[in-house]
C-alpha positions as YAML, in Angstrom:
chain: A
units: angstrom
residues:
- id: 1
  name: UNK
  ca: [4.70, -128.35, -49.85]
- id: 2
  name: UNK
  ca: [4.93, -126.64, -53.43]
- id: 3
  name: UNK
  ca: [7.41, -127.68, -55.82]
- id: 4
  name: UNK
  ca: [9.52, -125.05, -57.01]
- id: 5
  name: UNK
  ca: [11.27, -125.55, -60.48]
- id: 6
  name: UNK
  ca: [14.89, -124.72, -60.49]
- id: 7
  name: UNK
  ca: [17.49, -124.15, -63.23]
- id: 8
  name: UNK
  ca: [20.98, -125.63, -63.00]
- id: 9
  name: UNK
  ca: [22.18, -122.35, -64.40]
- id: 10
  name: UNK
  ca: [21.16, -120.74, -61.23]
- id: 11
  name: UNK
  ca: [23.85, -122.68, -59.26]
- id: 12
  name: UNK
  ca: [26.76, -122.11, -61.79]
- id: 13
  name: UNK
  ca: [28.17, -118.96, -60.38]
- id: 14
  name: UNK
  ca: [31.92, -119.63, -60.14]
- id: 15
  name: UNK
  ca: [34.54, -121.21, -62.28]
- id: 16
  name: UNK
  ca: [34.69, -123.89, -59.66]
- id: 17
  name: UNK
  ca: [31.07, -124.72, -59.89]
- id: 18
  name: UNK
  ca: [31.08, -124.89, -63.63]
- id: 19
  name: UNK
  ca: [34.01, -127.13, -63.60]
- id: 20
  name: UNK
  ca: [32.41, -129.48, -61.20]
- id: 21
  name: UNK
  ca: [29.19, -129.47, -63.14]
- id: 22
  name: UNK
  ca: [30.92, -130.25, -66.44]
- id: 23
  name: UNK
  ca: [32.91, -132.90, -64.85]
- id: 24
  name: UNK
  ca: [29.90, -134.49, -63.48]
- id: 25
  name: UNK
  ca: [28.24, -134.49, -66.94]
- id: 26
  name: UNK
  ca: [31.40, -135.90, -68.70]
- id: 27
  name: UNK
  ca: [31.25, -138.81, -66.18]
- id: 28
  name: UNK
  ca: [27.73, -139.29, -66.66]
- id: 29
  name: UNK
  ca: [27.45, -139.06, -70.53]
- id: 30
  name: UNK
  ca: [29.08, -142.43, -71.39]
- id: 31
  name: UNK
  ca: [28.92, -142.62, -75.18]
- id: 32
  name: UNK
  ca: [26.17, -140.08, -75.71]
- id: 33
  name: UNK
  ca: [27.76, -136.55, -75.90]
- id: 34
  name: UNK
  ca: [24.23, -134.95, -75.83]
- id: 35
  name: UNK
  ca: [24.42, -134.78, -71.92]
- id: 36
  name: UNK
  ca: [27.58, -132.78, -72.19]
- id: 37
  name: UNK
  ca: [26.03, -130.32, -74.76]
- id: 38
  name: UNK
  ca: [22.99, -129.81, -72.51]
- id: 39
  name: UNK
  ca: [25.42, -129.11, -69.53]
- id: 40
  name: UNK
  ca: [27.30, -126.57, -71.78]
- id: 41
  name: UNK
  ca: [23.89, -125.03, -72.76]
- id: 42
  name: UNK
  ca: [23.07, -124.66, -69.14]
- id: 43
  name: UNK
  ca: [26.61, -122.94, -68.62]
- id: 44
  name: UNK
  ca: [25.85, -120.66, -71.47]
- id: 45
  name: UNK
  ca: [22.62, -119.77, -69.66]
- id: 46
  name: UNK
  ca: [24.49, -118.99, -66.49]
- id: 47
  name: UNK
  ca: [26.95, -116.69, -68.55]
- id: 48
  name: UNK
  ca: [24.09, -114.46, -69.74]
- id: 49
  name: UNK
  ca: [22.86, -116.81, -72.62]
- id: 50
  name: UNK
  ca: [24.25, -118.23, -75.92]
- id: 51
  name: UNK
  ca: [24.70, -114.70, -77.33]
- id: 52
  name: UNK
  ca: [26.74, -113.36, -74.51]
- id: 53
  name: UNK
  ca: [28.82, -116.51, -74.18]
- id: 54
  name: UNK
  ca: [29.33, -116.38, -78.01]
- id: 55
  name: UNK
  ca: [30.56, -112.71, -77.77]
- id: 56
  name: UNK
  ca: [32.98, -113.52, -74.87]
- id: 57
  name: UNK
  ca: [34.28, -116.60, -76.65]
- id: 58
  name: UNK
  ca: [34.71, -114.72, -79.83]
- id: 59
  name: UNK
  ca: [32.38, -117.30, -81.68]
- id: 60
  name: UNK
  ca: [29.65, -116.98, -84.22]
- id: 61
  name: UNK
  ca: [26.20, -116.97, -82.13]
- id: 62
  name: UNK
  ca: [24.39, -119.24, -84.50]
- id: 63
  name: UNK
  ca: [27.41, -121.54, -84.76]
- id: 64
  name: UNK
  ca: [27.66, -121.80, -81.00]
- id: 65
  name: UNK
  ca: [23.94, -122.29, -80.64]
- id: 66
  name: UNK
  ca: [24.12, -125.21, -83.20]
- id: 67
  name: UNK
  ca: [27.15, -126.67, -81.40]
- id: 68
  name: UNK
  ca: [25.25, -126.78, -78.06]
- id: 69
  name: UNK
  ca: [21.94, -128.02, -79.65]
- id: 70
  name: UNK
  ca: [22.88, -131.66, -78.84]
- id: 71
  name: UNK
  ca: [22.26, -132.61, -82.58]
- id: 72
  name: UNK
  ca: [25.79, -132.01, -83.57]
- id: 73
  name: UNK
  ca: [29.21, -132.87, -82.34]
- id: 74
  name: UNK
  ca: [31.16, -129.62, -81.59]
- id: 75
  name: UNK
  ca: [34.68, -129.10, -82.68]
- id: 76
  name: UNK
  ca: [37.53, -129.30, -79.99]
- id: 77
  name: UNK
  ca: [38.51, -125.70, -80.68]
- id: 78
  name: UNK
  ca: [34.80, -124.62, -80.00]
- id: 79
  name: UNK
  ca: [34.71, -126.52, -76.79]
- id: 80
  name: UNK
  ca: [38.01, -125.03, -75.74]
- id: 81
  name: UNK
  ca: [36.94, -121.36, -76.57]
- id: 82
  name: UNK
  ca: [33.60, -121.91, -74.49]
- id: 83
  name: UNK
  ca: [35.58, -123.39, -71.69]
- id: 84
  name: UNK
  ca: [38.12, -120.50, -71.56]
- id: 85
  name: UNK
  ca: [35.18, -117.90, -71.95]
- id: 86
  name: UNK
  ca: [33.71, -119.60, -68.75]
- id: 87
  name: UNK
  ca: [36.95, -119.52, -66.79]
- id: 88
  name: UNK
  ca: [37.71, -123.29, -67.13]
- id: 89
  name: UNK
  ca: [39.93, -125.39, -69.12]
- id: 90
  name: UNK
  ca: [39.78, -128.75, -70.86]
- id: 91
  name: UNK
  ca: [42.07, -131.30, -69.30]
- id: 92
  name: UNK
  ca: [42.68, -135.06, -69.14]
- id: 93
  name: UNK
  ca: [43.42, -137.20, -66.14]
- id: 94
  name: UNK
  ca: [44.45, -140.86, -65.45]
...
């Protein structure tokens, strides 16, 4: 049976899917936020790419690309704008 590659972004079609995916990434990331940044990059791909997401979130494309690179720690306002552009919100729970 041939193996078919899949992209996580193929399955991120609704805000509910995106929220569940990002929540799973947060649970798995521990102290290394690079996993969350990779998950956000996959969300960006599902939204039409970093350029499209940057336009929708009213962010600079280069700055967003750097924030999602996994090499930097994005600012909270950047995360909030990206989340809002994807139809989800940041929240805390106990």
